[in-house]
C-alpha positions as protocol buffer text, in pm:
chain_id: "A"
residue {
  index: 1
  type: MET
  ca { x: 1271 y: 1059 z: 1492 }
}
residue {
  index: 2
  type: LYS
  ca { x: 1113 y: 1348 z: 1338 }
}
residue {
  index: 3
  type: PRO
  ca { x: 1022 y: 1318 z: 960 }
}
residue {
  index: 4
  type: THR
  ca { x: 1193 y: 1536 z: 710 }
}
residue {
  index: 5
  type: VAL
  ca { x: 1072 y: 1643 z: 377 }
}
residue {
  index: 6
  type: GLY
  ca { x: 1259 y: 1407 z: 87 }
}
residue {
  index: 7
  type: GLN
  ca { x: 1298 y: 1158 z: 317 }
}
residue {
  index: 8
  type: LYS
  ca { x: 1193 y: 836 z: 167 }
}
residue {
  index: 9
  type: ALA
  ca { x: 1098 y: 413 z: 286 }
}
residue {
  index: 10
  type: THR
  ca { x: 1037 y: 97 z: 7 }
}
residue {
  index: 11
  type: ARG
  ca { x: 894 y: -194 z: 104 }
}
residue {
  index: 12
  type: THR
  ca { x: 911 y: -470 z: -213 }
}
residue {
  index: 13
  type: PHE
  ca { x: 655 y: -782 z: -190 }
}
residue {
  index: 14
  type: THR
  ca { x: 579 y: -1065 z: -457 }
}
residue {
  index: 15
  type: ILE
  ca { x: 188 y: -1157 z: -530 }
}
residue {
  index: 16
  type: THR
  ca { x: 111 y: -1507 z: -469 }
}
residue {
  index: 17
  type: GLU
  ca { x: -197 y: -1784 z: -510 }
}
residue {
  index: 18
  type: ALA
  ca { x: -175 y: -1792 z: -163 }
}
residue {
  index: 19
  type: LEU
  ca { x: -177 y: -1462 z: -45 }
}
residue {
  index: 20
  type: LEU
  ca { x: -469 y: -1409 z: -286 }
}
residue {
  index: 21
  type: ARG
  ca { x: -659 y: -1710 z: -107 }
}
residue {
  index: 22
  type: GLN
  ca { x: -535 y: -1552 z: 242 }
}
residue {
  index: 23
  type: TYR
  ca { x: -677 y: -1156 z: 160 }
}
residue {
  index: 24
  type: ALA
  ca { x: -1006 y: -1361 z: 49 }
}
residue {
  index: 25
  type: ASP
  ca { x: -1048 y: -1591 z: 362 }
}
residue {
  index: 26
  type: LEU
  ca { x: -948 y: -1276 z: 583 }
}
residue {
  index: 27
  type: THR
  ca { x: -1191 y: -1059 z: 382 }
}
residue {
  index: 28
  type: GLY
  ca { x: -1496 y: -1267 z: 222 }
}
residue {
  index: 29
  type: ASP
  ca { x: -1395 y: -1105 z: -64 }
}
residue {
  index: 30
  type: LEU
  ca { x: -1404 y: -1390 z: -371 }
}
residue {
  index: 31
  type: ASN
  ca { x: -1470 y: -1138 z: -682 }
}
residue {
  index: 32
  type: PRO
  ca { x: -1428 y: -1396 z: -952 }
}
residue {
  index: 33
  type: ILE
  ca { x: -1176 y: -1106 z: -1083 }
}
residue {
  index: 34
  type: HIS
  ca { x: -947 y: -1293 z: -840 }
}
residue {
  index: 35
  type: PHE
  ca { x: -976 y: -1626 z: -915 }
}
residue {
  index: 36
  type: GLU
  ca { x: -1185 y: -1698 z: -1203 }
}
residue {
  index: 37
  type: GLU
  ca { x: -974 y: -1762 z: -1518 }
}
residue {
  index: 38
  type: ASP
  ca { x: -1221 y: -1812 z: -1760 }
}
residue {
  index: 39
  type: PHE
  ca { x: -1397 y: -1453 z: -1590 }
}
residue {
  index: 40
  type: THR
  ca { x: -1110 y: -1258 z: -1625 }
}
residue {
  index: 41
  type: LYS
  ca { x: -973 y: -1343 z: -1993 }
}
residue {
  index: 42
  type: ARG
  ca { x: -1327 y: -1172 z: -2109 }
}
residue {
  index: 43
  type: THR
  ca { x: -1234 y: -856 z: -1897 }
}
residue {
  index: 44
  type: ARG
  ca { x: -998 y: -553 z: -1994 }
}
residue {
  index: 45
  type: PHE
  ca { x: -749 y: -755 z: -1760 }
}
residue {
  index: 46
  type: GLY
  ca { x: -703 y: -1059 z: -1963 }
}
residue {
  index: 47
  type: ASP
  ca { x: -599 y: -1254 z: -1615 }
}
residue {
  index: 48
  type: ARG
  ca { x: -711 y: -1311 z: -1210 }
}
residue {
  index: 49
  type: ILE
  ca { x: -594 y: -945 z: -1050 }
}
residue {
  index: 50
  type: ALA
  ca { x: -443 y: -899 z: -659 }
}
residue {
  index: 51
  type: HIS
  ca { x: -705 y: -671 z: -439 }
}
residue {
  index: 52
  type: GLY
  ca { x: -622 y: -308 z: -449 }
}
residue {
  index: 53
  type: GLY
  ca { x: -618 y: -414 z: -66 }
}
residue {
  index: 54
  type: ILE
  ca { x: -316 y: -643 z: -72 }
}
residue {
  index: 55
  type: THR
  ca { x: -203 y: -374 z: -240 }
}
residue {
  index: 56
  type: THR
  ca { x: -254 y: -76 z: -6 }
}
residue {
  index: 57
  type: GLY
  ca { x: -174 y: -288 z: 269 }
}
residue {
  index: 58
  type: ILE
  ca { x: 160 y: -259 z: 179 }
}
residue {
  index: 59
  type: ILE
  ca { x: 195 y: 82 z: 213 }
}
residue {
  index: 60
  type: SER
  ca { x: -3 y: 46 z: 539 }
}
residue {
  index: 61
  type: ALA
  ca { x: 320 y: -199 z: 633 }
}
residue {
  index: 62
  type: LEU
  ca { x: 613 y: 73 z: 543 }
}
residue {
  index: 63
  type: VAL
  ca { x: 367 y: 316 z: 687 }
}
residue {
  index: 64
  type: GLY
  ca { x: 430 y: 170 z: 1041 }
}
residue {
  index: 65
  type: MET
  ca { x: 692 y: -17 z: 1049 }
}
residue {
  index: 66
  type: GLU
  ca { x: 896 y: 213 z: 858 }
}
residue {
  index: 67
  type: LEU
  ca { x: 819 y: 613 z: 740 }
}
residue {
  index: 68
  type: PRO
  ca { x: 677 y: 747 z: 980 }
}
residue {
  index: 69
  type: GLY
  ca { x: 718 y: 402 z: 1136 }
}
residue {
  index: 70
  type: PRO
  ca { x: 580 y: 269 z: 1452 }
}
residue {
  index: 71
  type: GLY
  ca { x: 255 y: 371 z: 1636 }
}
residue {
  index: 72
  type: SER
  ca { x: 199 y: 615 z: 1289 }
}
residue {
  index: 73
  type: VAL
  ca { x: -180 y: 562 z: 1117 }
}
residue {
  index: 74
  type: PHE
  ca { x: -347 y: 743 z: 868 }
}
residue {
  index: 75
  type: MET
  ca { x: -575 y: 989 z: 939 }
}
residue {
  index: 76
  type: SER
  ca { x: -702 y: 1016 z: 555 }
}
residue {
  index: 77
  type: GLN
  ca { x: -568 y: 915 z: 199 }
}
residue {
  index: 78
  type: HIS
  ca { x: -645 y: 916 z: -145 }
}
residue {
  index: 79
  type: PHE
  ca { x: -531 y: 648 z: -406 }
}
residue {
  index: 80
  type: ARG
  ca { x: -566 y: 621 z: -793 }
}
residue {
  index: 81
  type: PHE
  ca { x: -532 y: 254 z: -861 }
}
residue {
  index: 82
  type: THR
  ca { x: -345 y: 318 z: -1255 }
}
residue {
  index: 83
  type: ASN
  ca { x: -227 y: -25 z: -1366 }
}
residue {
  index: 84
  type: PRO
  ca { x: -340 y: -411 z: -1267 }
}
residue {
  index: 85
  type: ALA
  ca { x: -117 y: -639 z: -1007 }
}
residue {
  index: 86
  type: TYR
  ca { x: -130 y: -951 z: -1132 }
}
residue {
  index: 87
  type: VAL
  ca { x: -98 y: -1321 z: -960 }
}
residue {
  index: 88
  type: GLY
  ca { x: 345 y: -1310 z: -930 }
}
residue {
  index: 89
  type: ASP
  ca { x: 398 y: -941 z: -947 }
}
residue {
  index: 90
  type: THR
  ca { x: 683 y: -798 z: -803 }
}
residue {
  index: 91
  type: LEU
  ca { x: 576 y: -502 z: -638 }
}
residue {
  index: 92
  type: THR
  ca { x: 792 y: -180 z: -433 }
}
residue {
  index: 93
  type: ALA
  ca { x: 573 y: 18 z: -211 }
}
residue {
  index: 94
  type: THR
  ca { x: 779 y: 379 z: -169 }
}
residue {
  index: 95
  type: VAL
  ca { x: 643 y: 649 z: 48 }
}
residue {
  index: 96
  type: GLU
  ca { x: 797 y: 942 z: 30 }
}
residue {
  index: 97
  type: VAL
  ca { x: 775 y: 1260 z: 309 }
}
residue {
  index: 98
  type: LYS
  ca { x: 570 y: 1603 z: 175 }
}
residue {
  index: 99
  type: SER
  ca { x: 510 y: 1762 z: 456 }
}
residue {
  index: 100
  type: VAL
  ca { x: 581 y: 1770 z: 820 }
}
residue {
  index: 101
  type: LYS
  ca { x: 366 y: 1955 z: 1069 }
}
residue {
  index: 102
  type: PRO
  ca { x: 613 y: 2162 z: 1301 }
}
residue {
  index: 103
  type: ASP
  ca { x: 368 y: 2158 z: 1603 }
}
residue {
  index: 104
  type: LYS
  ca { x: 249 y: 1805 z: 1564 }
}
residue {
  index: 105
  type: PRO
  ca { x: 343 y: 1461 z: 1484 }
}
residue {
  index: 106
  type: VAL
  ca { x: 156 y: 1490 z: 1149 }
}
residue {
  index: 107
  type: THR
  ca { x: 333 y: 1414 z: 786 }
}
residue {
  index: 108
  type: GLU
  ca { x: 199 y: 1424 z: 518 }
}
residue {
  index: 109
  type: LEU
  ca { x: 294 y: 1163 z: 220 }
}
residue {
  index: 110
  type: ILE
  ca { x: 350 y: 1075 z: -181 }
}
residue {
  index: 111
  type: VAL
  ca { x: 278 y: 698 z: -228 }
}
residue {
  index: 112
  type: ARG
  ca { x: 319 y: 556 z: -513 }
}
residue {
  index: 113
  type: VAL
  ca { x: 395 y: 164 z: -571 }
}
residue {
  index: 114
  type: THR
  ca { x: 526 y: -28 z: -884 }
}
residue {
  index: 115
  type: ARG
  ca { x: 520 y: -407 z: -1065 }
}
residue {
  index: 116
  type: GLN
  ca { x: 856 y: -519 z: -1147 }
}
residue {
  index: 117
  type: ASP
  ca { x: 867 y: -384 z: -1463 }
}
residue {
  index: 118
  type: ASP
  ca { x: 813 y: -42 z: -1319 }
}
residue {
  index: 119
  type: ALA
  ca { x: 429 y: 17 z: -1429 }
}
residue {
  index: 120
  type: PRO
  ca { x: 296 y: 219 z: -1159 }
}
residue {
  index: 121
  type: VAL
  ca { x: -18 y: 37 z: -985 }
}
residue {
  index: 122
  type: LEU
  ca { x: -127 y: 236 z: -756 }
}
residue {
  index: 123
  type: GLU
  ca { x: -44 y: 692 z: -645 }
}
residue {
  index: 124
  type: GLY
  ca { x: -160 y: 859 z: -403 }
}
residue {
  index: 125
  type: GLU
  ca { x: -98 y: 1057 z: -97 }
}
residue {
  index: 126
  type: ALA
  ca { x: -152 y: 1048 z: 253 }
}
residue {
  index: 127
  type: TRP
  ca { x: -173 y: 1133 z: 608 }
}
residue {
  index: 128
  type: ILE
  ca { x: 23 y: 1060 z: 853 }
}
residue {
  index: 129
  type: TYR
  ca { x: -53 y: 1096 z: 1275 }
}
residue {
  index: 130
  type: THR
  ca { x: 216 y: 943 z: 1411 }
}
residue {
  index: 131
  type: VAL
  ca { x: 119 y: 860 z: 1866 }
}
residue {
  index: 132
  type: GLN
  ca { x: 398 y: 989 z: 2103 }
}
residue {
  index: 133
  type: PRO
  ca { x: 385 y: 617 z: 2411 }
}
residue {
  index: 134
  type: ASP
  ca { x: 296 y: 814 z: 2733 }
}
residue {
  index: 135
  type: THR
  ca { x: 626 y: 765 z: 2962 }
}
residue {
  index: 136
  type: THR
  ca { x: 507 y: 857 z: 3262 }
}
residue {
  index: 137
  type: VAL
  ca { x: 239 y: 564 z: 3230 }
}
């Protein structure tokens, strides 16, 4: 089903210590801002923060699984990280359809991720292409 302007979807998850470790194992990103309390106490964040890729990952899951849904891939994205996400924070990602190309399976989304205190963690836009499977195969 083709997305419609104004349509929204959300997904929520909590950042855990295990999730940070899994992401670091996957990417090799062992930046001390994520793992070393002595280091982070001397930064403006004051505590360990989650990898930005974890925050953007929830958007990827939302786009690929819910809106526009299976077969969807990013054509472009522009994200601004507006506040940190800490271990223990519960994040909610929301995508909203801003526009739909009438002649192509292309959707423009408004993207937002917030913490449990409603502080925005990420805001932005993304263009999505939804692959249509060939039913003749």
